[in-house]
C-alpha positions in Angstrom: -11.6 18.1 2.6 -11.6 18.7 -0.7 -11.8 15.3 -3.3 -8.5 16.2 -4.6 -7.0 16.9 -1.1 -8.2 13.3 -0.2 -7.2 11.6 -3.7 -3.3 13.0 -3.2 -3.5 11.8 0.6 -4.3 8.3 -1.0 -1.7 8.5 -3.5 0.6 9.5 -1.2 0.2 6.7 1.1 -0.2 4.4 -1.5 3.5 5.4 -3.1 4.4 4.9 0.7 3.2 1.4 1.5 4.5 0.4 -1.9 8.0 1.3 -0.9 7.6 -0.6 2.5 6.3 -3.2 1.1 9.2 -3.8 -1.6 11.7 -3.2 1.6 10.0 -5.8 3.4 10.1 -8.3 0.4 13.8 -7.0 -0.2 14.9 -7.7 3.5 13.1 -11.1 3.0 15.3 -12.4 0.2 18.5 -10.8 2.0 18.1 -12.7 5.2 18.9 -16.3 3.3 18.5 -19.3 5.8 17.8 -17.8 9.2 14.7 -17.4 11.4 11.6 -19.2 9.9 9.7 -17.9 12.5 10.7 -13.9 11.5 11.2 -14.7 8.4 7.1 -15.9 8.2 6.1 -12.8 10.4 7.3 -10.1 7.4 5.8 -12.3 5.0 2.7 -11.9 6.7 3.1 -8.3 7.0 3.8 -7.8 3.9 1.0 -9.8 2.6 -1.2 -7.2 4.9 0.5 -4.7 3.4 -0.8 -5.8 0.0 -4.3 -5.9 1.1 -4.1 -2.3 2.4 -2.8 -1.0 -0.9 -5.8 -3.1 -2.6 -8.3 -0.9 -0.3 -6.4 2.2 -1.3 -6.1 1.9 -5.3 -10.3 1.1 -4.9 -10.5 4.3 -2.7 -8.5 6.3 -5.0 -10.6 5.0 -8.2 -13.6 6.0 -6.4 -12.2 9.4 -6.0 -11.1 9.3 -9.6 -14.6 8.6 -10.9 -15.9 11.4 -8.2 -13.6 13.8 -9.5 -14.5 13.1 -13.6 -18.3 13.4 -12.6 -17.4 17.0 -11.9 -18.0 16.1 -7.7 -15.6 18.3 -5.4 
């Protein structure tokens, strides 16, 4: 897989994870005062996604740097 292909794939994954994360946080906000255990689990899931997003952003930045340096 070329660096450009890998970069495209990482950017697609980032967009998907960001949308999923926003959806989870919207659901939490809309739930109101319900099952606190469920809300806690959803918050944990959203926080884990934030960590994945940060990892993918670092990967994306490395791939962009490689492309700028002329590596393929």
